[in-house]
C-alpha positions, 0 to 999 in steps of 0.5 A: 500500500502507498502512503496517502498523498496530500500534496507536499506531505505524505501520510501513512495509510494507517491514518484510516484509523487515526483521528484528525481535525481540519480547522480553517476559516470559510473558504480556506480549504478545509473541505477541499483537504478532507476530499483529497484525503477521501480520494486517497482512501478510495485509491487504497480501498479503504471505505469512508463515510462523510457526514455532510450538512453543507451539501458539497461532498456529492462532488466526489461522484463527479470528476474535477472537470464537473462532467465525467464520473468520479468515485463510486460513492453512494450519496444519501440525501434530499439533494443530489442523492442516489438514495433519498434520506430520512431521519430514521435511516442512521442505523440502516445506513451503518448496517448497509455500509458495513455489510457491503464495505462501500463508501458513502456521503450522508448529505443531511442538508435540508433536514432540520437540525434535530433530525440531523442530530438524531440520524447521526446519533443512531448511525454513530452508535450502530457503527461503533457496535458493528464495524469490522474493518478499517473505516474513516468518518469525516464530519463537517460542521463538527461543532453542531454535534460536538459543541463546547456546551452540551445541553438539552437534546444535544447530549444524545448526539454528543455522547454518540459522536464523542464515543466514536472519536474516543473509542473508535480506534478499538473498532478500526474507526478513524475520524476527521472533524472539520470545522471553521473554529477550534474554539467551538468544538468541545475541548475535551474531544478536541484534545483526543485528536491525533493530528491537527491540520490548520489553515488560514484562521484569524480568530483570537479565541481559537488561539487558546483552543489550539494552545490547549491542544499543543499543551495536552500533547506536549507537542514540540514546535514553534507555536508562535510561528504557527499562530502568527502565520495563520491569518495570512496563509494562502488558500490551500496552504497550512500546517500539519502538527502530529506529535504522536502519530507521525512526529511531525510539525511542518508547513504543507500545501495540499494537492489539487483535487481529482474530484469536483469541488462545488464552490458556489461563489465561483460557479454562480447561478449558471452552473448546471448540475451534471447527471450523476451516473449510478452505474458503479453503485447501482447494485447497492442502491437497488438492494438498499431500497429493496430491503428498506422499502417502507422507509425509502422513497424513489426520486419520482415519489419525492417529486410527487410529494414536493408537488402535492404538499404546500405547507410552509417549511416552518410547519414541517420543522416544528412537527419534526422537532416536537416528534424528536423531543417527545421520543427523547422524553420517552427514551429517558423514561424507559431508561429510568425504569430499566435503571430502577429494575437493575438497581433492585436486582443488584441489591439481591445479588452477591456483588463481585469485588469490583461491584463491592468497591463501586458501592463503597466508593459511590456509584455517583462519585468520580472514583466509582464511575471510573471503576465501573467503566474499567470494570466493564472493559477489563483488560482494555487500556485508556488514557485518563482523558478518554475515561473522563470523557466516557464517564462524564467528568472533567479531565482536570481538577481536584476531584478527578485527581483525587479519584484516580489517587484513591483508585491507585492507593487501593490498588484498584487500577494500574497506570503504565505511562499514560494508560490506565487499566483495571487491576488484575487483582480484582 
C-alpha cells in the first residue's frame, strides 16, 4: 500500500484509523483537504463515510472537470442523492455500509437540525457496535454535534459522536472533524485528536483552543510561528502538527483535487448540475431500497410529494422537532425504569469485588464511575482523558485527581505511562 498523498506531505495509510481535525476559516480549504484525503482512501480501498450538512461532498461522484464520473460513492440525501434520506435511516445506513464495505456521503442538508442530530446519533452508535474493518468518518460542521456546551437534546448526539472519536480506534474507526473554529468544538474531544491540520484562521479565541491542544500533547514546535502565520496563509496552504502519530510539525500545501469541488461563489447561478451516473453503485442502491422499502422513497415519489404538499417549511420543522423531543422524553423514561429494575436486582445479588468497591466508593462519585467503566472493559487500556470523557467528568481538577489517587492507593487500577487499566487483582 502507498502512503496517502496530500500534496507536499505524505501520510501513512494507517491514518484510516487515526483521528484528525481540519480547522480553517470559510473558504480556506478545509473541505477541499478532507476530499483529497477521501480520494486517497478510495485509491487504497479503504471505505469512508462523510457526514455532510453543507451539501458539497456529492462532488466526489463527479470528476474535477464537473462532467465525467468520479468515485463510486453512494450519496444519501434530499439533494443530489442516489438514495433519498430520512431521519430514521442512521442505523440502516451503518448496517448497509458495513455489510457491503462501500463508501458513502450522508448529505443531511435540508433536514432540520434535530433530525440531523438524531440520524447521526443512531448511525454513530450502530457503527461503533458493528464495524469490522478499517473505516474513516469525516464530519463537517463538527461543532453542531460536538459543541463546547452540551445541553438539552444535544447530549444524545454528543455522547454518540464523542464515543466514536474516543473509542473508535478499538473498532478500526478513524475520524476527521472539520470545522471553521477550534474554539467551538468541545475541548475535551478536541484534545483526543491525533493530528491537527490548520489553515488560514484569524480568530483570537481559537488561539487558546489550539494552545490547549499543543499543551495536552506536549507537542514540540514553534507555536508562535504557527499562530502568527495563520491569518495570512494562502488558500490551500497550512500546517500539519502530529506529535504522536507521525512526529511531525511542518508547513504543507495540499494537492489539487481529482474530484469536483462545488464552490458556489465561483460557479454562480449558471452552473448546471451534471447527471450523476449510478452505474458503479447501482447494485447497492437497488438492494438498499429493496430491503428498506417502507422507509425509502424513489426520486419520482419525492417529486410527487414536493408537488402535492404546500405547507410552509416552518410547519414541517416544528412537527419534526416536537416528534424528536417527545421520543427523547420517552427514551429517558424507559431508561429510568430499566435503571430502577437493575438497581433492585443488584441489591439481591452477591456483588463481585469490583461491584463491592463501586458501592463503597459511590456509584455517583468520580472514583466509582471510573471503576465501573474499567470494570466493564477489563483488560482494555485508556488514557485518563478518554475515561473522563466516557464517564462524564472533567479531565482536570481536584476531584478527578483525587479519584484516580484513591483508585491507585487501593490498588484498584494500574497506570503504565499514560494508560490506565483495571487491576488484575480484582
